[in-house]
N, C-alpha and C positions, 0 to 999 in steps of 0.2 A: 289687674285690669288690662283689657285688650286695647291696643292702639290701632287707629285707622291708618292704613298705608295703601300704596299701589305697588303691585308686583308686575314687572315687565319680563315676560318669558318669550324667547324667540329662538329661531334657528336660521342659519344662513341659507339662502337660496343658491342653487347651482354650485355648491362648495366642492363637489366632486369633479366638476368640469373645468375648474380654474386652478391657479396656484393657491392651494388651500392655506399654506403657511403664510403667504402674503396677505390673503383675505382675513385670516384670523388676527394677524398682527395689526391690521388696520382697525378691526373691530375692537381689539383690546385697547389700542391707543385712543379710540373714540370714547369708549366707556370710562377709561382712566381720566380723560379730560373732563367728562361730565361729573365724575366723582370729585376731582380736585376743585371744580367750580362750585361744588355743593348742590348740583342738580339731582344727583343720586347719592344715596347713603352708602351703599356698597354694591358690588356686583361679582359675578363669577362666570367663567366660561367653562363649559363641561361637555363631555361626549364629543370633543373635537370642534363641532360647529354650532353648539347651542349655548345660550347665555341667559342669565337672569339678573335683574337689578331691582333694587327697592328704592322707592321714592315717596314723596308726599302724595296723598290721595288725589289732589287736584292737578298733579303734574304728570301722572302716568301716561295718559293718552298723548299729551304734548310731546313727551320724550320718546314715545314709541314712534310717532310720526317723524320726529327729528332724527332718530337713529336711521329710519328707512331712507329719509331724504339725504342724510350724510353719506350713507353707503352708495346711493345712486349718484352722488356728486363726485365720487372717486373715479380714477382713470379706467376702471373695468366697467364696460357698459352693462353687464349682466348682474352686477352686485345688487343685492337686496336682501330682505329678511322677512320671514313670516313671524309676526309678533302678536302676542295676546297680552292684554292688560287685565289683571285681576284687582278689583277693588274690594276691600273688606278689612278684616282685623289681622293683627299679628299678636300672638300670645306673648305676654310679657316675659315668660320663662325661657324663650329661646327663639333664634332665627329659624326660618323655614317652616313655621307652623302657623296655622290660622287660616281663616277663610280666604284672605287675599291670595295666598299661595295656591290653595286648592282651586280657586276660581281661575287663576292664570293658567295653571297646568291643564285644567279641564278644557278651558277655552281653546288653548293651542291644539290639544288632541283632537278637538272637534271642528277645527277650522277647515272650511271648504277649500278644495284644491285650487280653485280659481280666485281665492281671496287671501290677502296677505296681512290683514289687520282685523282684530276683534277685541271686544271688551266684555267682561262679565263682572257683575256685582252680586251682592247677597239678595237683591230684589228681582224676582222673576218678571214683574211687569216692566221694570226699567230695562231689563235685558231684552225683552221683546221689542221695545221701542228702539233701543240702540242697535240691535241686530238688523233692523230695517233701514237705519240711517247710515251706518258705517260703510257699507259697500260703495256709497257715493264718494266718501272721503278716500277710501282705498283706491278707487278708480282714478281720482285726480292725482294722487301721489304716484301711482304706477305709470302715469303718462308723462311725467316730468322728464325732460331731456337732461343730460349730464350738466349742461351749462345752466339750465333753469334751476336744477337741484342745488347747484353750488351757490347761486344767488339767494334762493329761498333759505337754504341752511344758514347762511351768514345773517340774513335778515331776522331770523327767529330769535336771535340773542342780542341784537343791537336795536337802538331806538329809532334810527332814521335811515332812509334810503341813501342819504349823503354819507353816512358812516359806512354803509356797505360799499359804496363806490370807492371810498378811500381805502378800505381794507382790501378790496379786490383790484384796485387800480383800474377802475372803469368809470365811464361817464355816468353821472347821476341819471341822465335821461335814458341810458341803456339799462340801468338797474330798474328804474321805474317801469319801463316798457316790458322788461322780462318778468317782473313780479306780477304785472297785470296779466300777461299771457299765461303765466303759471298759476293764476288764480290764488295768489298769496292771501289777499284779504278774505276771500271766501274760505280758505283753509282755516285761518285764524278764527273767523266767526263761527265756523263749524265746531272747532275745538271748545270755544267758549260755551256754545249751546249744549254740547254734550256734557260739559262740566256742570251746567245748571241742572240737567236731568239727573245726573248721578250723585 
Protein backbone atom coordinates (compact mmCIF):
# COMPACT_ATOMS: atom_id res chain seq x y z
CA UNK A 1 0.00 0.00 0.00
CA UNK A 2 1.24 3.49 -0.87
CA UNK A 3 1.63 6.02 1.94
CA UNK A 4 0.84 9.73 1.51
CA UNK A 5 3.80 12.04 2.13
CA UNK A 6 5.26 15.37 1.14
CA UNK A 7 8.70 15.60 -0.44
CA UNK A 8 10.60 18.87 -0.18
CA UNK A 9 13.30 19.27 -2.83
CA UNK A 10 15.42 22.39 -3.10
CA UNK A 11 18.67 23.98 -4.06
CA UNK A 12 20.51 26.84 -2.44
CA UNK A 13 20.48 30.22 -4.15
CA UNK A 14 23.78 32.05 -4.83
CA UNK A 15 25.78 29.11 -3.47
CA UNK A 16 28.65 29.82 -5.88
CA UNK A 17 29.00 33.45 -4.79
CA UNK A 18 29.37 32.88 -1.04
CA UNK A 19 31.28 30.61 1.33
CA UNK A 20 29.63 27.41 0.10
CA UNK A 21 30.99 25.23 2.92
CA UNK A 22 29.55 27.58 5.55
CA UNK A 23 26.24 27.81 3.65
CA UNK A 24 25.83 24.04 3.39
CA UNK A 25 26.86 23.54 7.02
CA UNK A 26 24.03 25.86 8.10
CA UNK A 27 21.58 24.04 5.84
CA UNK A 28 22.66 20.67 7.26
CA UNK A 29 22.30 21.97 10.82
CA UNK A 30 18.83 23.34 10.04
CA UNK A 31 17.60 20.09 8.47
CA UNK A 32 19.13 18.00 11.27
CA UNK A 33 17.31 20.14 13.85
CA UNK A 34 14.01 19.64 12.01
CA UNK A 35 14.62 15.88 11.88
CA UNK A 36 15.53 15.68 15.57
CA UNK A 37 12.35 17.59 16.41
CA UNK A 38 10.27 15.14 14.37
CA UNK A 39 9.21 17.70 11.74
CA UNK A 40 10.88 15.77 8.92
CA UNK A 41 11.41 12.02 8.70
CA UNK A 42 14.73 12.07 6.92
CA UNK A 43 16.76 14.26 4.61
CA UNK A 44 19.79 14.26 2.39
CA UNK A 45 22.05 16.88 0.84
CA UNK A 46 23.35 16.01 -2.61
CA UNK A 47 25.12 17.57 -5.61
CA UNK A 48 26.77 20.00 -3.23
CA UNK A 49 23.96 22.52 -2.82
CA UNK A 50 20.74 20.52 -3.31
CA UNK A 51 18.63 18.85 -0.65
CA UNK A 52 15.57 16.68 -0.18
CA UNK A 53 13.44 15.93 2.88
CA UNK A 54 10.38 13.81 3.55
CA UNK A 55 7.56 14.95 5.85
CA UNK A 56 3.88 14.44 6.59
CA UNK A 57 1.62 15.57 3.72
CA UNK A 58 0.16 18.50 5.64
CA UNK A 59 3.59 19.81 6.72
CA UNK A 60 5.48 20.04 3.42
CA UNK A 61 4.62 23.60 2.44
CA UNK A 62 4.96 24.86 6.03
CA UNK A 63 8.45 23.36 6.23
CA UNK A 64 9.45 24.68 2.81
CA UNK A 65 8.50 28.19 3.92
CA UNK A 66 10.23 27.65 7.26
CA UNK A 67 13.47 26.53 5.59
CA UNK A 68 13.47 29.59 3.32
CA UNK A 69 12.78 31.94 6.23
CA UNK A 70 15.43 30.27 8.41
CA UNK A 71 18.06 30.70 5.68
CA UNK A 72 17.07 34.34 5.21
CA UNK A 73 17.42 34.85 9.00
CA UNK A 74 21.10 33.86 9.00
CA UNK A 75 23.94 36.33 8.81
CA UNK A 76 24.41 36.25 5.02
CA UNK A 77 21.88 38.56 3.34
CA UNK A 78 21.68 36.61 0.07
CA UNK A 79 20.97 33.17 1.52
CA UNK A 80 17.77 31.55 0.29
CA UNK A 81 16.60 28.41 -1.50
CA UNK A 82 14.45 27.45 -4.45
CA UNK A 83 12.07 24.82 -3.07
CA UNK A 84 9.46 22.53 -4.59
CA UNK A 85 7.01 20.53 -2.51
CA UNK A 86 5.60 17.34 -3.99
CA UNK A 87 2.48 15.82 -2.46
CA UNK A 88 1.52 12.25 -3.26
CA UNK A 89 2.43 8.70 -2.48
CA UNK A 90 5.52 6.84 -1.40
CA UNK A 91 5.78 3.22 -2.40
CA UNK A 92 5.95 0.93 0.58
CA UNK A 93 8.86 -1.02 -0.91
CA UNK A 94 11.44 1.76 -0.73
CA UNK A 95 12.33 5.39 -0.25
CA UNK A 96 12.72 7.63 -3.25
CA UNK A 97 9.83 6.21 -5.25
CA UNK A 98 6.26 7.28 -5.71
CA UNK A 99 4.37 10.26 -7.02
CA UNK A 100 5.45 12.62 -4.21
CA UNK A 101 9.09 12.31 -5.29
CA UNK A 102 8.21 12.69 -8.97
CA UNK A 103 5.98 15.70 -8.28
CA UNK A 104 8.67 17.41 -6.21
CA UNK A 105 11.48 16.87 -8.71
CA UNK A 106 9.34 17.85 -11.68
CA UNK A 107 8.09 20.99 -9.93
CA UNK A 108 11.64 22.10 -9.08
CA UNK A 109 12.81 21.49 -12.66
CA UNK A 110 9.95 23.66 -13.96
CA UNK A 111 10.16 26.41 -11.35
CA UNK A 112 10.20 29.85 -12.96
CA UNK A 113 13.45 31.78 -12.55
CA UNK A 114 11.84 34.62 -10.62
CA UNK A 115 9.99 32.29 -8.20
CA UNK A 116 11.51 30.36 -5.28
CA UNK A 117 8.52 28.30 -4.13
CA UNK A 118 6.21 25.81 -5.80
CA UNK A 119 3.98 22.86 -4.97
CA UNK A 120 2.68 20.00 -7.10
CA UNK A 121 0.11 17.30 -6.31
CA UNK A 122 -1.39 14.35 -8.21
CA UNK A 123 -4.42 16.53 -9.09
CA UNK A 124 -3.99 18.88 -12.06
CA UNK A 125 -6.97 21.08 -11.09
CA UNK A 126 -5.45 21.62 -7.65
CA UNK A 127 -2.09 22.34 -9.25
CA UNK A 128 -3.63 25.06 -11.43
CA UNK A 129 -5.18 26.79 -8.41
CA UNK A 130 -2.02 26.52 -6.29
CA UNK A 131 0.21 27.80 -9.09
CA UNK A 132 -1.92 30.95 -9.26
CA UNK A 133 -1.76 31.52 -5.49
CA UNK A 134 1.78 30.56 -4.44
CA UNK A 135 3.58 33.51 -6.12
CA UNK A 136 1.92 35.79 -3.53
CA UNK A 137 3.33 33.75 -0.65
CA UNK A 138 6.70 33.55 -2.39
CA UNK A 139 6.71 37.34 -2.77
CA UNK A 140 6.01 37.93 0.94
CA UNK A 141 8.76 35.53 2.03
CA UNK A 142 11.25 37.01 -0.44
CA UNK A 143 10.73 40.51 0.95
CA UNK A 144 11.49 39.64 4.59
CA UNK A 145 14.49 41.39 6.06
CA UNK A 146 17.00 39.38 8.08
CA UNK A 147 15.59 40.74 11.36
CA UNK A 148 11.99 40.02 10.32
CA UNK A 149 12.92 36.53 9.15
CA UNK A 150 14.54 35.69 12.49
CA UNK A 151 11.42 36.65 14.44
CA UNK A 152 9.04 34.91 12.01
CA UNK A 153 11.22 31.78 12.06
CA UNK A 154 11.12 31.64 15.84
CA UNK A 155 7.36 32.31 15.96
CA UNK A 156 6.56 29.45 13.56
CA UNK A 157 7.40 26.84 16.21
CA UNK A 158 6.32 28.56 19.43
CA UNK A 159 2.90 29.37 20.79
CA UNK A 160 3.03 33.07 21.66
CA UNK A 161 4.80 36.33 20.87
CA UNK A 162 5.94 36.46 24.50
CA UNK A 163 7.82 33.17 24.04
CA UNK A 164 9.53 34.63 20.96
CA UNK A 165 10.50 37.73 22.95
CA UNK A 166 12.03 35.59 25.70
CA UNK A 167 13.87 33.35 23.23
CA UNK A 168 15.34 36.31 21.31
CA UNK A 169 15.75 38.66 24.29
CA UNK A 170 13.48 41.29 22.75
CA UNK A 171 10.52 43.29 23.97
CA UNK A 172 7.17 41.66 23.28
CA UNK A 173 6.01 44.90 21.64
CA UNK A 174 8.98 44.73 19.22
CA UNK A 175 8.15 41.13 18.35
CA UNK A 176 4.48 41.95 17.77
CA UNK A 177 5.26 44.97 15.59
CA UNK A 178 7.80 43.01 13.54
CA UNK A 179 5.41 40.10 12.99
CA UNK A 180 2.73 42.51 11.84
CA UNK A 181 5.13 44.24 9.44
CA UNK A 182 6.31 40.83 8.17
CA UNK A 183 2.70 39.68 7.56
CA UNK A 184 3.15 36.64 9.81
CA UNK A 185 -0.58 36.08 10.36
CA UNK A 186 -1.21 36.30 6.62
CA UNK A 187 1.57 33.79 5.92
CA UNK A 188 0.06 31.31 8.37
CA UNK A 189 -3.48 31.78 7.03
CA UNK A 190 -2.18 31.26 3.52
CA UNK A 191 -0.49 28.00 4.52
CA UNK A 192 -3.70 26.78 6.16
CA UNK A 193 -5.72 27.67 3.07
CA UNK A 194 -3.35 25.82 0.73
CA UNK A 195 -3.52 22.75 3.00
CA UNK A 196 -7.32 22.79 2.69
CA UNK A 197 -7.04 22.80 -1.10
CA UNK A 198 -4.44 20.05 -1.30
